[in-house]
Chimera marker file (.cmm) of the C-alpha trace (Angstrom):
<marker_set name="trace">
<marker id="1" x="166.538" y="166.553" z="-25.330" r="1" g="1" b="0" radius="0.5"/>
<marker id="2" x="170.435" y="167.095" z="-25.697" r="1" g="1" b="0" radius="0.5"/>
<marker id="3" x="172.844" y="167.303" z="-22.378" r="1" g="1" b="0" radius="0.5"/>
<marker id="4" x="173.797" y="170.790" z="-21.216" r="1" g="1" b="0" radius="0.5"/>
<marker id="5" x="177.710" y="171.478" z="-22.656" r="1" g="1" b="0" radius="0.5"/>
<marker id="6" x="179.815" y="172.397" z="-20.099" r="1" g="1" b="0" radius="0.5"/>
<marker id="7" x="183.607" y="174.079" z="-21.791" r="1" g="1" b="0" radius="0.5"/>
<marker id="8" x="186.961" y="174.153" z="-20.011" r="1" g="1" b="0" radius="0.5"/>
<marker id="9" x="188.591" y="176.900" z="-21.729" r="1" g="1" b="0" radius="0.5"/>
<marker id="10" x="192.765" y="177.365" z="-21.496" r="1" g="1" b="0" radius="0.5"/>
<marker id="11" x="195.487" y="179.464" z="-23.345" r="1" g="1" b="0" radius="0.5"/>
<marker id="12" x="196.440" y="176.051" z="-25.309" r="1" g="1" b="0" radius="0.5"/>
<marker id="13" x="194.788" y="172.927" z="-24.603" r="1" g="1" b="0" radius="0.5"/>
<marker id="14" x="197.593" y="171.512" z="-23.220" r="1" g="1" b="0" radius="0.5"/>
<marker id="15" x="197.086" y="170.683" z="-19.070" r="1" g="1" b="0" radius="0.5"/>
<marker id="16" x="194.980" y="172.615" z="-17.180" r="1" g="1" b="0" radius="0.5"/>
<marker id="17" x="191.621" y="172.507" z="-19.597" r="1" g="1" b="0" radius="0.5"/>
<marker id="18" x="192.385" y="168.781" z="-20.127" r="1" g="1" b="0" radius="0.5"/>
<marker id="19" x="192.446" y="167.897" z="-16.353" r="1" g="1" b="0" radius="0.5"/>
<marker id="20" x="189.329" y="169.983" z="-15.406" r="1" g="1" b="0" radius="0.5"/>
<marker id="21" x="187.383" y="168.589" z="-18.244" r="1" g="1" b="0" radius="0.5"/>
<marker id="22" x="188.254" y="164.245" z="-16.885" r="1" g="1" b="0" radius="0.5"/>
<marker id="23" x="187.248" y="165.998" z="-13.411" r="1" g="1" b="0" radius="0.5"/>
<marker id="24" x="184.480" y="167.741" z="-14.455" r="1" g="1" b="0" radius="0.5"/>
<marker id="25" x="183.273" y="164.485" z="-16.297" r="1" g="1" b="0" radius="0.5"/>
<marker id="26" x="184.250" y="162.664" z="-12.862" r="1" g="1" b="0" radius="0.5"/>
<marker id="27" x="181.885" y="165.029" z="-11.085" r="1" g="1" b="0" radius="0.5"/>
<marker id="28" x="178.934" y="165.179" z="-13.752" r="1" g="1" b="0" radius="0.5"/>
<marker id="29" x="178.759" y="161.537" z="-14.315" r="1" g="1" b="0" radius="0.5"/>
<marker id="30" x="176.781" y="161.252" z="-17.611" r="1" g="1" b="0" radius="0.5"/>
<marker id="31" x="174.316" y="164.329" z="-16.560" r="1" g="1" b="0" radius="0.5"/>
<marker id="32" x="176.045" y="166.509" z="-19.055" r="1" g="1" b="0" radius="0.5"/>
<marker id="33" x="178.943" y="167.076" z="-21.527" r="1" g="1" b="0" radius="0.5"/>
<marker id="34" x="181.931" y="167.979" z="-20.891" r="1" g="1" b="0" radius="0.5"/>
<marker id="35" x="184.985" y="169.303" z="-23.160" r="1" g="1" b="0" radius="0.5"/>
<marker id="36" x="187.614" y="171.847" z="-23.227" r="1" g="1" b="0" radius="0.5"/>
<marker id="37" x="189.239" y="173.571" z="-25.732" r="1" g="1" b="0" radius="0.5"/>
<marker id="38" x="191.779" y="176.950" z="-26.442" r="1" g="1" b="0" radius="0.5"/>
<marker id="39" x="191.777" y="180.734" z="-27.502" r="1" g="1" b="0" radius="0.5"/>
<marker id="40" x="195.995" y="179.006" z="-28.990" r="1" g="1" b="0" radius="0.5"/>
<marker id="41" x="195.494" y="175.112" z="-28.738" r="1" g="1" b="0" radius="0.5"/>
<marker id="42" x="199.259" y="173.768" z="-28.716" r="1" g="1" b="0" radius="0.5"/>
<marker id="43" x="198.512" y="170.552" z="-30.952" r="1" g="1" b="0" radius="0.5"/>
<marker id="44" x="199.141" y="168.413" z="-27.586" r="1" g="1" b="0" radius="0.5"/>
<marker id="45" x="197.916" y="167.129" z="-24.930" r="1" g="1" b="0" radius="0.5"/>
<marker id="46" x="200.743" y="167.224" z="-21.798" r="1" g="1" b="0" radius="0.5"/>
<marker id="47" x="202.414" y="163.831" z="-21.053" r="1" g="1" b="0" radius="0.5"/>
<marker id="48" x="203.054" y="164.636" z="-17.404" r="1" g="1" b="0" radius="0.5"/>
<marker id="49" x="199.313" y="165.485" z="-17.244" r="1" g="1" b="0" radius="0.5"/>
<marker id="50" x="198.404" y="161.868" z="-19.003" r="1" g="1" b="0" radius="0.5"/>
<marker id="51" x="200.679" y="160.993" z="-15.772" r="1" g="1" b="0" radius="0.5"/>
<marker id="52" x="198.962" y="163.219" z="-13.422" r="1" g="1" b="0" radius="0.5"/>
<marker id="53" x="195.233" y="162.021" z="-14.042" r="1" g="1" b="0" radius="0.5"/>
<marker id="54" x="196.634" y="158.050" z="-14.690" r="1" g="1" b="0" radius="0.5"/>
<marker id="55" x="197.684" y="158.467" z="-10.875" r="1" g="1" b="0" radius="0.5"/>
<marker id="56" x="193.649" y="159.130" z="-10.643" r="1" g="1" b="0" radius="0.5"/>
<marker id="57" x="192.696" y="155.684" z="-12.888" r="1" g="1" b="0" radius="0.5"/>
<marker id="58" x="191.228" y="158.629" z="-15.439" r="1" g="1" b="0" radius="0.5"/>
<marker id="59" x="192.758" y="158.137" z="-18.927" r="1" g="1" b="0" radius="0.5"/>
<marker id="60" x="193.357" y="161.091" z="-20.968" r="1" g="1" b="0" radius="0.5"/>
<marker id="61" x="196.144" y="159.577" z="-23.591" r="1" g="1" b="0" radius="0.5"/>
<marker id="62" x="192.906" y="159.984" z="-26.131" r="1" g="1" b="0" radius="0.5"/>
<marker id="63" x="192.148" y="163.076" z="-25.493" r="1" g="1" b="0" radius="0.5"/>
<marker id="64" x="193.021" y="166.492" z="-28.380" r="1" g="1" b="0" radius="0.5"/>
<marker id="65" x="194.419" y="169.748" z="-28.104" r="1" g="1" b="0" radius="0.5"/>
<marker id="66" x="191.318" y="171.924" z="-29.736" r="1" g="1" b="0" radius="0.5"/>
<marker id="67" x="190.327" y="176.067" z="-30.578" r="1" g="1" b="0" radius="0.5"/>
<marker id="68" x="186.926" y="176.997" z="-28.409" r="1" g="1" b="0" radius="0.5"/>
<marker id="69" x="186.232" y="178.109" z="-32.751" r="1" g="1" b="0" radius="0.5"/>
<marker id="70" x="184.698" y="174.548" z="-32.628" r="1" g="1" b="0" radius="0.5"/>
<marker id="71" x="182.588" y="175.369" z="-29.875" r="1" g="1" b="0" radius="0.5"/>
<marker id="72" x="181.618" y="179.244" z="-31.887" r="1" g="1" b="0" radius="0.5"/>
<marker id="73" x="178.224" y="177.910" z="-33.491" r="1" g="1" b="0" radius="0.5"/>
<marker id="74" x="177.386" y="175.228" z="-30.684" r="1" g="1" b="0" radius="0.5"/>
<marker id="75" x="175.812" y="175.326" z="-27.884" r="1" g="1" b="0" radius="0.5"/>
<marker id="76" x="177.077" y="176.067" z="-24.731" r="1" g="1" b="0" radius="0.5"/>
<marker id="77" x="174.894" y="175.950" z="-21.253" r="1" g="1" b="0" radius="0.5"/>
<marker id="78" x="178.854" y="177.019" z="-18.908" r="1" g="1" b="0" radius="0.5"/>
<marker id="79" x="182.054" y="178.583" z="-19.667" r="1" g="1" b="0" radius="0.5"/>
<marker id="80" x="184.576" y="178.320" z="-17.763" r="1" g="1" b="0" radius="0.5"/>
<marker id="81" x="188.311" y="179.926" z="-17.594" r="1" g="1" b="0" radius="0.5"/>
<marker id="82" x="190.585" y="178.041" z="-15.707" r="1" g="1" b="0" radius="0.5"/>
<marker id="83" x="193.827" y="180.477" z="-16.859" r="1" g="1" b="0" radius="0.5"/>
<marker id="84" x="193.290" y="185.096" z="-17.230" r="1" g="1" b="0" radius="0.5"/>
<marker id="85" x="194.073" y="184.717" z="-20.658" r="1" g="1" b="0" radius="0.5"/>
<marker id="86" x="191.382" y="182.823" z="-21.548" r="1" g="1" b="0" radius="0.5"/>
<marker id="87" x="188.991" y="184.749" z="-19.232" r="1" g="1" b="0" radius="0.5"/>
<marker id="88" x="190.378" y="188.163" z="-21.693" r="1" g="1" b="0" radius="0.5"/>
<marker id="89" x="189.831" y="185.587" z="-24.524" r="1" g="1" b="0" radius="0.5"/>
<marker id="90" x="187.599" y="183.579" z="-25.517" r="1" g="1" b="0" radius="0.5"/>
<marker id="91" x="183.775" y="184.839" z="-26.616" r="1" g="1" b="0" radius="0.5"/>
<marker id="92" x="180.487" y="184.368" z="-25.683" r="1" g="1" b="0" radius="0.5"/>
<marker id="93" x="179.119" y="181.469" z="-26.455" r="1" g="1" b="0" radius="0.5"/>
<marker id="94" x="175.843" y="180.676" z="-28.025" r="1" g="1" b="0" radius="0.5"/>
<marker id="95" x="172.884" y="180.160" z="-25.826" r="1" g="1" b="0" radius="0.5"/>
<marker id="96" x="176.077" y="180.222" z="-23.003" r="1" g="1" b="0" radius="0.5"/>
<marker id="97" x="173.970" y="181.538" z="-19.502" r="1" g="1" b="0" radius="0.5"/>
<marker id="98" x="177.379" y="181.119" z="-17.175" r="1" g="1" b="0" radius="0.5"/>
<marker id="99" x="180.757" y="181.507" z="-17.559" r="1" g="1" b="0" radius="0.5"/>
<marker id="100" x="183.048" y="180.840" z="-14.209" r="1" g="1" b="0" radius="0.5"/>
<marker id="101" x="186.501" y="181.541" z="-14.132" r="1" g="1" b="0" radius="0.5"/>
<marker id="102" x="188.731" y="179.773" z="-11.858" r="1" g="1" b="0" radius="0.5"/>
<marker id="103" x="192.473" y="180.785" z="-12.385" r="1" g="1" b="0" radius="0.5"/>
<marker id="104" x="195.011" y="178.407" z="-12.052" r="1" g="1" b="0" radius="0.5"/>
<marker id="105" x="198.813" y="178.154" z="-12.404" r="1" g="1" b="0" radius="0.5"/>
<marker id="106" x="200.020" y="176.240" z="-15.548" r="1" g="1" b="0" radius="0.5"/>
<marker id="107" x="201.876" y="173.465" z="-14.632" r="1" g="1" b="0" radius="0.5"/>
<marker id="108" x="204.093" y="172.887" z="-17.588" r="1" g="1" b="0" radius="0.5"/>
<marker id="109" x="205.396" y="176.241" z="-16.230" r="1" g="1" b="0" radius="0.5"/>
<marker id="110" x="207.251" y="173.582" z="-13.834" r="1" g="1" b="0" radius="0.5"/>
<marker id="111" x="211.217" y="173.617" z="-13.640" r="1" g="1" b="0" radius="0.5"/>
<marker id="112" x="213.382" y="171.046" z="-13.099" r="1" g="1" b="0" radius="0.5"/>
<marker id="113" x="213.326" y="166.936" z="-13.172" r="1" g="1" b="0" radius="0.5"/>
<marker id="114" x="210.125" y="165.180" z="-14.536" r="1" g="1" b="0" radius="0.5"/>
<marker id="115" x="209.726" y="163.856" z="-11.432" r="1" g="1" b="0" radius="0.5"/>
<marker id="116" x="209.342" y="167.296" z="-9.945" r="1" g="1" b="0" radius="0.5"/>
<marker id="117" x="207.653" y="168.682" z="-12.668" r="1" g="1" b="0" radius="0.5"/>
<marker id="118" x="205.079" y="165.611" z="-11.535" r="1" g="1" b="0" radius="0.5"/>
<marker id="119" x="204.747" y="166.891" z="-8.386" r="1" g="1" b="0" radius="0.5"/>
<marker id="120" x="203.153" y="170.547" z="-9.876" r="1" g="1" b="0" radius="0.5"/>
<marker id="121" x="201.363" y="168.889" z="-12.373" r="1" g="1" b="0" radius="0.5"/>
<marker id="122" x="199.707" y="166.500" z="-8.867" r="1" g="1" b="0" radius="0.5"/>
<marker id="123" x="199.349" y="169.856" z="-7.063" r="1" g="1" b="0" radius="0.5"/>
<marker id="124" x="197.838" y="171.313" z="-9.601" r="1" g="1" b="0" radius="0.5"/>
<marker id="125" x="195.829" y="168.759" z="-10.973" r="1" g="1" b="0" radius="0.5"/>
<marker id="126" x="194.179" y="168.475" z="-7.217" r="1" g="1" b="0" radius="0.5"/>
<marker id="127" x="192.906" y="172.062" z="-6.740" r="1" g="1" b="0" radius="0.5"/>
<marker id="128" x="191.145" y="171.398" z="-9.863" r="1" g="1" b="0" radius="0.5"/>
<marker id="129" x="189.211" y="168.646" z="-8.087" r="1" g="1" b="0" radius="0.5"/>
<marker id="130" x="188.526" y="170.105" z="-5.408" r="1" g="1" b="0" radius="0.5"/>
<marker id="131" x="187.416" y="172.970" z="-6.841" r="1" g="1" b="0" radius="0.5"/>
<marker id="132" x="184.904" y="170.720" z="-10.003" r="1" g="1" b="0" radius="0.5"/>
<marker id="133" x="184.145" y="168.886" z="-6.647" r="1" g="1" b="0" radius="0.5"/>
<marker id="134" x="182.830" y="171.361" z="-4.472" r="1" g="1" b="0" radius="0.5"/>
<marker id="135" x="181.049" y="173.791" z="-7.772" r="1" g="1" b="0" radius="0.5"/>
<marker id="136" x="178.941" y="170.182" z="-8.682" r="1" g="1" b="0" radius="0.5"/>
<marker id="137" x="177.986" y="170.194" z="-4.723" r="1" g="1" b="0" radius="0.5"/>
<marker id="138" x="176.993" y="173.433" z="-4.689" r="1" g="1" b="0" radius="0.5"/>
<marker id="139" x="175.233" y="173.029" z="-8.694" r="1" g="1" b="0" radius="0.5"/>
<marker id="140" x="173.132" y="170.177" z="-6.865" r="1" g="1" b="0" radius="0.5"/>
<marker id="141" x="172.554" y="172.244" z="-3.515" r="1" g="1" b="0" radius="0.5"/>
<marker id="142" x="170.348" y="174.663" z="-5.207" r="1" g="1" b="0" radius="0.5"/>
<marker id="143" x="168.323" y="172.424" z="-7.099" r="1" g="1" b="0" radius="0.5"/>
<marker id="144" x="166.810" y="170.223" z="-4.441" r="1" g="1" b="0" radius="0.5"/>
<link id1="1" id2="2" r="1" g="1" b="0" radius="0.2"/>
<link id1="2" id2="3" r="1" g="1" b="0" radius="0.2"/>
<link id1="3" id2="4" r="1" g="1" b="0" radius="0.2"/>
<link id1="4" id2="5" r="1" g="1" b="0" radius="0.2"/>
<link id1="5" id2="6" r="1" g="1" b="0" radius="0.2"/>
<link id1="6" id2="7" r="1" g="1" b="0" radius="0.2"/>
<link id1="7" id2="8" r="1" g="1" b="0" radius="0.2"/>
<link id1="8" id2="9" r="1" g="1" b="0" radius="0.2"/>
<link id1="9" id2="10" r="1" g="1" b="0" radius="0.2"/>
<link id1="10" id2="11" r="1" g="1" b="0" radius="0.2"/>
<link id1="11" id2="12" r="1" g="1" b="0" radius="0.2"/>
<link id1="12" id2="13" r="1" g="1" b="0" radius="0.2"/>
<link id1="13" id2="14" r="1" g="1" b="0" radius="0.2"/>
<link id1="14" id2="15" r="1" g="1" b="0" radius="0.2"/>
<link id1="15" id2="16" r="1" g="1" b="0" radius="0.2"/>
<link id1="16" id2="17" r="1" g="1" b="0" radius="0.2"/>
<link id1="17" id2="18" r="1" g="1" b="0" radius="0.2"/>
<link id1="18" id2="19" r="1" g="1" b="0" radius="0.2"/>
<link id1="19" id2="20" r="1" g="1" b="0" radius="0.2"/>
<link id1="20" id2="21" r="1" g="1" b="0" radius="0.2"/>
<link id1="21" id2="22" r="1" g="1" b="0" radius="0.2"/>
<link id1="22" id2="23" r="1" g="1" b="0" radius="0.2"/>
<link id1="23" id2="24" r="1" g="1" b="0" radius="0.2"/>
<link id1="24" id2="25" r="1" g="1" b="0" radius="0.2"/>
<link id1="25" id2="26" r="1" g="1" b="0" radius="0.2"/>
<link id1="26" id2="27" r="1" g="1" b="0" radius="0.2"/>
<link id1="27" id2="28" r="1" g="1" b="0" radius="0.2"/>
<link id1="28" id2="29" r="1" g="1" b="0" radius="0.2"/>
<link id1="29" id2="30" r="1" g="1" b="0" radius="0.2"/>
<link id1="30" id2="31" r="1" g="1" b="0" radius="0.2"/>
<link id1="31" id2="32" r="1" g="1" b="0" radius="0.2"/>
<link id1="32" id2="33" r="1" g="1" b="0" radius="0.2"/>
<link id1="33" id2="34" r="1" g="1" b="0" radius="0.2"/>
<link id1="34" id2="35" r="1" g="1" b="0" radius="0.2"/>
<link id1="35" id2="36" r="1" g="1" b="0" radius="0.2"/>
<link id1="36" id2="37" r="1" g="1" b="0" radius="0.2"/>
<link id1="37" id2="38" r="1" g="1" b="0" radius="0.2"/>
<link id1="38" id2="39" r="1" g="1" b="0" radius="0.2"/>
<link id1="39" id2="40" r="1" g="1" b="0" radius="0.2"/>
<link id1="40" id2="41" r="1" g="1" b="0" radius="0.2"/>
<link id1="41" id2="42" r="1" g="1" b="0" radius="0.2"/>
<link id1="42" id2="43" r="1" g="1" b="0" radius="0.2"/>
<link id1="43" id2="44" r="1" g="1" b="0" radius="0.2"/>
<link id1="44" id2="45" r="1" g="1" b="0" radius="0.2"/>
<link id1="45" id2="46" r="1" g="1" b="0" radius="0.2"/>
<link id1="46" id2="47" r="1" g="1" b="0" radius="0.2"/>
<link id1="47" id2="48" r="1" g="1" b="0" radius="0.2"/>
<link id1="48" id2="49" r="1" g="1" b="0" radius="0.2"/>
<link id1="49" id2="50" r="1" g="1" b="0" radius="0.2"/>
<link id1="50" id2="51" r="1" g="1" b="0" radius="0.2"/>
<link id1="51" id2="52" r="1" g="1" b="0" radius="0.2"/>
<link id1="52" id2="53" r="1" g="1" b="0" radius="0.2"/>
<link id1="53" id2="54" r="1" g="1" b="0" radius="0.2"/>
<link id1="54" id2="55" r="1" g="1" b="0" radius="0.2"/>
<link id1="55" id2="56" r="1" g="1" b="0" radius="0.2"/>
<link id1="56" id2="57" r="1" g="1" b="0" radius="0.2"/>
<link id1="57" id2="58" r="1" g="1" b="0" radius="0.2"/>
<link id1="58" id2="59" r="1" g="1" b="0" radius="0.2"/>
<link id1="59" id2="60" r="1" g="1" b="0" radius="0.2"/>
<link id1="60" id2="61" r="1" g="1" b="0" radius="0.2"/>
<link id1="61" id2="62" r="1" g="1" b="0" radius="0.2"/>
<link id1="62" id2="63" r="1" g="1" b="0" radius="0.2"/>
<link id1="63" id2="64" r="1" g="1" b="0" radius="0.2"/>
<link id1="64" id2="65" r="1" g="1" b="0" radius="0.2"/>
<link id1="65" id2="66" r="1" g="1" b="0" radius="0.2"/>
<link id1="66" id2="67" r="1" g="1" b="0" radius="0.2"/>
<link id1="67" id2="68" r="1" g="1" b="0" radius="0.2"/>
<link id1="68" id2="69" r="1" g="1" b="0" radius="0.2"/>
<link id1="69" id2="70" r="1" g="1" b="0" radius="0.2"/>
<link id1="70" id2="71" r="1" g="1" b="0" radius="0.2"/>
<link id1="71" id2="72" r="1" g="1" b="0" radius="0.2"/>
<link id1="72" id2="73" r="1" g="1" b="0" radius="0.2"/>
<link id1="73" id2="74" r="1" g="1" b="0" radius="0.2"/>
<link id1="74" id2="75" r="1" g="1" b="0" radius="0.2"/>
<link id1="75" id2="76" r="1" g="1" b="0" radius="0.2"/>
<link id1="76" id2="77" r="1" g="1" b="0" radius="0.2"/>
<link id1="77" id2="78" r="1" g="1" b="0" radius="0.2"/>
<link id1="78" id2="79" r="1" g="1" b="0" radius="0.2"/>
<link id1="79" id2="80" r="1" g="1" b="0" radius="0.2"/>
<link id1="80" id2="81" r="1" g="1" b="0" radius="0.2"/>
<link id1="81" id2="82" r="1" g="1" b="0" radius="0.2"/>
<link id1="82" id2="83" r="1" g="1" b="0" radius="0.2"/>
<link id1="83" id2="84" r="1" g="1" b="0" radius="0.2"/>
<link id1="84" id2="85" r="1" g="1" b="0" radius="0.2"/>
<link id1="85" id2="86" r="1" g="1" b="0" radius="0.2"/>
<link id1="86" id2="87" r="1" g="1" b="0" radius="0.2"/>
<link id1="87" id2="88" r="1" g="1" b="0" radius="0.2"/>
<link id1="88" id2="89" r="1" g="1" b="0" radius="0.2"/>
<link id1="89" id2="90" r="1" g="1" b="0" radius="0.2"/>
<link id1="90" id2="91" r="1" g="1" b="0" radius="0.2"/>
<link id1="91" id2="92" r="1" g="1" b="0" radius="0.2"/>
<link id1="92" id2="93" r="1" g="1" b="0" radius="0.2"/>
<link id1="93" id2="94" r="1" g="1" b="0" radius="0.2"/>
<link id1="94" id2="95" r="1" g="1" b="0" radius="0.2"/>
<link id1="95" id2="96" r="1" g="1" b="0" radius="0.2"/>
<link id1="96" id2="97" r="1" g="1" b="0" radius="0.2"/>
<link id1="97" id2="98" r="1" g="1" b="0" radius="0.2"/>
<link id1="98" id2="99" r="1" g="1" b="0" radius="0.2"/>
<link id1="99" id2="100" r="1" g="1" b="0" radius="0.2"/>
<link id1="100" id2="101" r="1" g="1" b="0" radius="0.2"/>
<link id1="101" id2="102" r="1" g="1" b="0" radius="0.2"/>
<link id1="102" id2="103" r="1" g="1" b="0" radius="0.2"/>
<link id1="103" id2="104" r="1" g="1" b="0" radius="0.2"/>
<link id1="104" id2="105" r="1" g="1" b="0" radius="0.2"/>
<link id1="105" id2="106" r="1" g="1" b="0" radius="0.2"/>
<link id1="106" id2="107" r="1" g="1" b="0" radius="0.2"/>
<link id1="107" id2="108" r="1" g="1" b="0" radius="0.2"/>
<link id1="108" id2="109" r="1" g="1" b="0" radius="0.2"/>
<link id1="109" id2="110" r="1" g="1" b="0" radius="0.2"/>
<link id1="110" id2="111" r="1" g="1" b="0" radius="0.2"/>
<link id1="111" id2="112" r="1" g="1" b="0" radius="0.2"/>
<link id1="112" id2="113" r="1" g="1" b="0" radius="0.2"/>
<link id1="113" id2="114" r="1" g="1" b="0" radius="0.2"/>
<link id1="114" id2="115" r="1" g="1" b="0" radius="0.2"/>
<link id1="115" id2="116" r="1" g="1" b="0" radius="0.2"/>
<link id1="116" id2="117" r="1" g="1" b="0" radius="0.2"/>
<link id1="117" id2="118" r="1" g="1" b="0" radius="0.2"/>
<link id1="118" id2="119" r="1" g="1" b="0" radius="0.2"/>
<link id1="119" id2="120" r="1" g="1" b="0" radius="0.2"/>
<link id1="120" id2="121" r="1" g="1" b="0" radius="0.2"/>
<link id1="121" id2="122" r="1" g="1" b="0" radius="0.2"/>
<link id1="122" id2="123" r="1" g="1" b="0" radius="0.2"/>
<link id1="123" id2="124" r="1" g="1" b="0" radius="0.2"/>
<link id1="124" id2="125" r="1" g="1" b="0" radius="0.2"/>
<link id1="125" id2="126" r="1" g="1" b="0" radius="0.2"/>
<link id1="126" id2="127" r="1" g="1" b="0" radius="0.2"/>
<link id1="127" id2="128" r="1" g="1" b="0" radius="0.2"/>
<link id1="128" id2="129" r="1" g="1" b="0" radius="0.2"/>
<link id1="129" id2="130" r="1" g="1" b="0" radius="0.2"/>
<link id1="130" id2="131" r="1" g="1" b="0" radius="0.2"/>
<link id1="131" id2="132" r="1" g="1" b="0" radius="0.2"/>
<link id1="132" id2="133" r="1" g="1" b="0" radius="0.2"/>
<link id1="133" id2="134" r="1" g="1" b="0" radius="0.2"/>
<link id1="134" id2="135" r="1" g="1" b="0" radius="0.2"/>
<link id1="135" id2="136" r="1" g="1" b="0" radius="0.2"/>
<link id1="136" id2="137" r="1" g="1" b="0" radius="0.2"/>
<link id1="137" id2="138" r="1" g="1" b="0" radius="0.2"/>
<link id1="138" id2="139" r="1" g="1" b="0" radius="0.2"/>
<link id1="139" id2="140" r="1" g="1" b="0" radius="0.2"/>
<link id1="140" id2="141" r="1" g="1" b="0" radius="0.2"/>
<link id1="141" id2="142" r="1" g="1" b="0" radius="0.2"/>
<link id1="142" id2="143" r="1" g="1" b="0" radius="0.2"/>
<link id1="143" id2="144" r="1" g="1" b="0" radius="0.2"/>
</marker_set>
């Protein structure tokens, strides 16, 4: 039996959705497949997103920015949008049973030195982590 697929969607698939993918994977463990994609993929994972995740001992440097088109013929059980643009522009996927929208500030818009920007990336990472942890805890409490 195939594991359910959770797809995290954002505009560029370079920051928020990449961090959310790994944070959700941390919470779900081996019980599900987790991926991320973008409506307009940037083609790279932001170096400061990689750095922010390293703080948690998680390496996303091998992740790729990819298009949501890659998932149009896959059964996506849960689609999660983490920005308003993706919420309005991303399609419904085959097999989609649920869709959640939790918008987060785009840390790529942060200004200042790299260290000042990294503070913003860490803040957004922590906000995403709280939401993913609460989401999975809520799911588990409903299945008991």
